[in-house]
N, C-alpha and C positions, 0 to 999 in steps of 0.2 A: 504493499501501500505506499502512496505517496504521502510526504510530509505534506500537513496543509499548512504551512506557514503563510499567514496574510500580513504583508510588508505593512499594508496601511496602518495596522493597529500596532507596530513596531515602533512606528514614530508616533502616532498618536500618546504613546506612555510617557514621552518625553514632555510632550505639551502639557499633559494633565497632570503629571508630577510637579511640574513647575507651576502650573496654575494654583495648585491647592496649598502653596506654602511649604511643602515639607523639605527642601533642601535636597544636598545630594544625598545619593543612596550609596554606602558604600559594600552593598553586595555586589557579588560575582553573577556572570550569566547564568540564567537556570539550564540545566542540563537539556539538551536538543532544542533548544528555544532561544535565539539571540535576544538581550532584554536589553533596551535604552533605558538608561537611568535617569533620575532627574537634573534638570539643567536650569538656568535662566538664560542661557544665551538665545538671541531671538534668532541667531541662524535655523536653529531646530523648526522654529514657527514657519520661517520661509521655505525652508525644504519642505515642510508639511503642505503648504499651500501650494508648492509647486507638482508636487507628485499626486496631488489630487485634482489638477487641474486638468481640463477635456479640450481636445481640439476642435472642439465646434467651431465654426463660422457664424455670421452674424444671420438668423432668420427671422421672418416676421410672418405669421400666421396667419395676420389680417382679423385677430378678432375670434378665431374661430372657439370652440368650445370641445376641451379634450374630456371624454367621459370614459371613467373609471367605474365598474363594478366590482367591490369588495364585500369579502366575507365580513359580516361584523361577529368578533367573537370576543368575549369577556376577559380570557385569560394571555389575550397577547395583545402588544400595541399595534392594531390593524388597519387604523385610517392612514389614509394616503391624504387627505385635505383635512380642512378645518374651517369653520366659519368664521371663529373670532379667536381672540387672544382670551386666555381666562386666568394667566397666572401660572399656570403649570409649566413646567421646563421643556415638555417634548412637544405638547401643542403649541405653546406658543413658539416654539422654534419652526415645526412644521407649517405654521401657518406662516412665519418671515421667509421660508425656503419658497413657498409656493409663491408667495407675493413676488419676490426676486424672479423667478421664472416666468411669472405672466408678465410684469414689465420688461425684461430683458426679450422673450419672443414674442409677444403681444399674441396672447390667447388665453383662455380662463380654463379652469378645472372646474369640473363638475363629479361628484363622488355619489353613487347609488350602493347604499350599504343595505344587505340582506342577511338575517341572522342566521350565523352557522351553514349556508351555503349559497349555491350562485344557479341554484337550478333556472333560476328566469332568465339568467344572460346566456346559459346552454342553450335553452330552447329558442333565444332570439338567433342565434348563430344557426341551429338547424335549419331554422324557417329564411335563413339568408340575409337577415336583417341588419344593416351597418348600423348599429345602434349604439356600441360600445367599442371604442378604442383598446382597451386593455379589461382582462379580468383580473383579479386576483383571489387566489382560493386555496384551499388547503391541497397538500402536495399531490394527495391520491385522486382527488378531484380532477387538478390539472393533467396528472397523466393518464386519465379515461378520456378527456377532453382530447388530448394528443393522440390517443389510440382511435378515439373515433374520428380524425383526420379533420377536426374543428380548429386547429392552431397552425400559427406558423410557425417553424423554427424561429428562435430569436436569431440567430446568425443572416436569416433572410432580411434584417432591417439595416438600412444603408451606412448608419452613423453609430451602430453599437462595436466599442473597441473592448472585447473582455479581457485584452491584455494590460488595461488599465487597472490600478491597485483597486479602485472603486469598487469593481468586481472580484468577487472571490472565486477564481478561475477552478480552485480544486473543488468547491461544491457545486458549480456550475457543471464542471465533469462528473461529479458523483451523480448528477440527475438528467445524465444525456444518457440515449441508448441508439445503439447502432451508430454511433459516432455522429446523432444528428442532437444538437442542442436545441430543443424547444422552450426550456428556461434558464434564466441567467439569475443568480442571488448577487443583487447588488447592494451599496450600503444604505438604500433607503427600505429596506425589506429588514425592519427590526424584529420581526418573527425568528430571523434566524439567528437572533442574541437570544431572543426571549425563550426558546426552545431549547437554549443549550444547558446541558446539565451539569451541576458543581455540586463540592461538597461545602458547607459550612462548619465550622468546628468552633466548640467553646474554648476560648482561651483560658479561662478561670481553671477548668477542669486538665487543660494541657500544662498550664504551669504548674499546679500542685503534684503534676505526675512526671513531671521534667521533660516532657514533650517538646521540643523544638520543632514544629513542623514546617514551618517556613525553610528552615536549614534543610529539611530532609528532600523537599521538594527541588531547592536551589542545588542540592550534590548529586542529584539523580538517584537519590536511595528511598525515593517515597515510592515503596511498592507495596504490592497484595501482602507479601508477610509482615513487612513494618505495619501497614495498618491493622493487621489481624493482631500483631503484637499489643499495640495500644488499645484495640478496643476490649480486649481480655485483660487488660489490665483496670477497667474501670466500671467493668459489670458490677453491680450490689442490687442485691435482694434489699432494698431501702427500707421497707417496713416491716421486713423479719419475718413473713408469713410463709415462707417457704415455697413459695409460686410467683414466677416472673409474670408481672400485667404491668398496666397503665400507671402504675405507682413505683415503680422500682427505675433503675439508671441501666442506661445500654451502651452499648457501641455506636450503633448505628439505628438511626430511625429512615425508614423509608418506604414508600408503596411497593408491595410485593411485585407488580408489573415493572418496577422500573430498575430492580437489581439486576437481572442478569444483561440485559444490554447496556447499561450503564460500564458494568465490569467487562464485560468480552470486548465492547469497542475500547475501553482503558487499555487494554492488552492488544490493540492494534489488530482485532478480528472484526470479520463481519459475518451474518450469516446468509448473506447471499454475494457469491463471486460474480465477476465478468470475465469473458473471455477476451481473446486478442481483439475480437471484431465488436467489443463494446457491448456485447449481448448478456444477460444475467444466466447465473448458473447455479443451479441446486447441488452442492456438493458435501452436504454436511453427514450424508452417509459414509463418506471415505476421508473426511476432515480430522485427520486425529489431533492436530494442536487444537481446534475449536472443541473436540470433545474433551481433551485435557484441561483446558480452560474452564469450560462450562460445569466439570465437576469440582474444580477448585474453588469455584464461587459458591458452591453449595459450603463446603467445609469451611469456608473466609466468614460465612454469615452465621452459620450454625451453630458452630463449635463455642461451647461455653456461654450460650445463649447472648452472643454478643447483639444480635439482631431484635428487635423489638417485631414478634411474629403477627401480620395482620393479613388481611383480605381485601385491603380496599383498593379500588381501581383507578383513584383519583390521584392527580398528578403529582402533589404535594398536599398530604392530607391534614387537614386544619388541626384534628386532634395532636398529630405528631408536631406541629410548628410548635403548638402550646406547651407540650412536653419539653421540648427544645427550649425553649425560652423559660422554663421552668429548672432547666439545668439537668434535665433526666438524661441527657446522651452526650457524648464526646462529638459525634458527626451526624449530621442530617444530610439528605439527597435535598438539593434545590434546583428547581428551572430557575434561569436569571429572573425571570418576570414576578417571581415568588419572593424576592429579595426584600421588598417593601414589608413583607407580612413580617421581618425580624426587627423594626424598626423599634418596638416598645420594649425590646429585649434590655433588660438593664447590664446584664455582663457582656464584657467584650466576647466578639467572636469574630472569627477570620474567614478566608474564601480559599481554597485551594482547588486543584483539578483533581480528579480521580487517579488512583495510584497507578503505575506502572506495572506489568506481570513481572517482573524482573529486572536488577539493575543494566542487564544487557541489552534492554530494549531502546532504541534510538530517541524516543520523545514522549510526551506524555499527550493522549489523544483524548478529546471530549466528546460526547455523544450529542449530536442534535436530532432531536424529538421529531424530524420533519420541519417545514415552515411553509408558510404560505409562498406560493408562485407567481410569478406575474404572466400571465398567458395573452397572446397576440390571436387574438381572432381571425379565422380566414375571410370573415366578412369586413376587416379593416381596411378601409379606401384611402387611408391616410398614413402610410407606413413611412414616409419622411419625417412627418411630426411625429409620430409616434416614437419614432426612434431618436428623433433630437430630444425630446422632452424626456423619454427614459435616462439617456447618458447623462442630461445635465440633471436631471433627480438625483443620480447616483455620483455625479461628482459634487456637487451642491451638499448632500447629505453626508458624504464623508467628511467634508470640512465643518460640517456645522451640527447636523442632525445625531452623529454618531459621537461626537464628544458630549453633547446634551444627555444623550442616553448613559454614556458613563458617569456623568455627573449626576444622576438621578440611582445610579445601582450607589453610588459612593458617597450619598448625601447623607447616610445612618450617621450619628456619632460616634459611632465605634468602628467602622470602615474605612475611614478616610485617612490611608494612613500608605507610607511607600509599598508596602508589600500589597496591600488589596488592590492597587494599579498594576503590579509586577504580576500578581497572579491572575488578574483578568488578561493580562496578555497571552499568558499561557493556555489560560482555559479557552478563549476566544480564537487563539492562534492555529489551533488544529482540531477542527470541527469535523466529526466525521459523521456520512449520511448513510445507514444501513439500511436497504430495501426492504429486508425481512422486519425490520421495526417500523417502518412507515408505510409505504405503499402496499406491501403484502401483510401489514400489521394483523390485521384479521385472522390472517390463515397460520402465521407464526408467531410471533410475539403473543397478542392475546389468545389466538386460538391453542396454543400448545405450552409456551413457555411460561406464562403467567399464572396458570395453575399449577405446573410444574414446582415452581420456586414455593408457593403457598403449602403447598401437599408435601413439600420435600422428597420430590420423586425425581430421580437424578440418571433415570436411564435413558440418557440420548440417544443411544445407539438405536434403541426399540423406536421410539418415537420419531427420528428422523428417517427410519425406513418406512413407517407405516403414513409418513407425507411425502413420501419419494414418488409414488406416481401422480398424485393431487399437485403436486409442484411442479414436478416435470410438464404435463398435461398444461398449466397455466402458462409456464414460460414459453413452451413451444408456439402456442396460439398467440403470445404476445409478441414473441419474435417474427411470426407470419405475417401478424397484422401490421407491425412497422415495415417490414420489408416491403409489403405490398404499398405502403404508402410513399417510401423511398424509391419506387420504380422512375 
């Protein structure tokens, strides 16, 4: 698997660290990832502005309306437009970005929001209606729209330059199929950050046990084994009743459905592979490394009651957030969007990536649990305007919206420090998209792996074999459909 470094974030770290007034950092680079340390040198700001600049010329779209159809979801930053400022950081920067672009290119944004789905937009495209310039929707919906022949590949747009650092080239490659890129993940897509998983840890518990977790990450020694050692040390039957329940202390709080994919991706594995022609392959039956890692994850969380066993399918269960705030766990799994829930916590907490499988691993990898995808409907009759606006949105967002997003993540009174900026660089720098966790989540992650984790059923070999016929048929039908589209 390729290293998913996004160089734009590396420069952002320097700007953010200087902006929060933390001074120079005396820490070295994190293993596997180049990290920019804090500086007040204005050259860093200039370099950041230059690297995010686009190569677009001057365009005047004569006051045309650019209409976006967006899936409205409560657990991500989904809006692509906003009608007014309201004093909140991200909303106001979104308003400012769109105002800048509207003035520069003489057009007007319009956004239609549909709760949890974009079926009405799909219906309009099937009917041949040129109603929407772009559709932004859940990755599995977007994939199905492409499969139905409803979308232009993003590379068909004349002014999109995917080599620019405001496009995440590795994530864009991860959602391609047959070397056709129907989608591109740009800096305007905050859901790509919202859905990224990380670990928060209780600094007080860590200090009491002499754990220097940040140093472990920097030194490249933050591994499965090290995390297991720490979790085992803090487990406590706090109320002394002989049962481990919601009143006791654990090493890890996490929803059942999140554990397996978080850790296997952290070990640089995916449940769906791709062949030399960029087509998906189901190889779990014969993948010995994946099988070994899968079994190791069960050992990691079930030994010594380190994990608070639960059957919830919530992304970040509210009950577990309360337990973490109350000091009942060393670690908690968090999606970046949910970090705001920890702001009432009196005890200091830190942010770190999931651990490597072992010290030989080249870098830390973070799971992105899907993200919204920007789709270009085949009914779009203004491809030039669409490509200019998307390129400009990505460029401007890298310079302004993403730093605003970082500011929100770091706004809590306990996380605004050098280490937080540094660790977010590592977390966001290597985001990995696994089709078995996203596009085919129903068949694999939720359909098979989630109940296995809750029930402590570790026999991957038989489960993988039982799914082979179904997954092979699904993949073959997918490949045939895309090959037909690409003729």
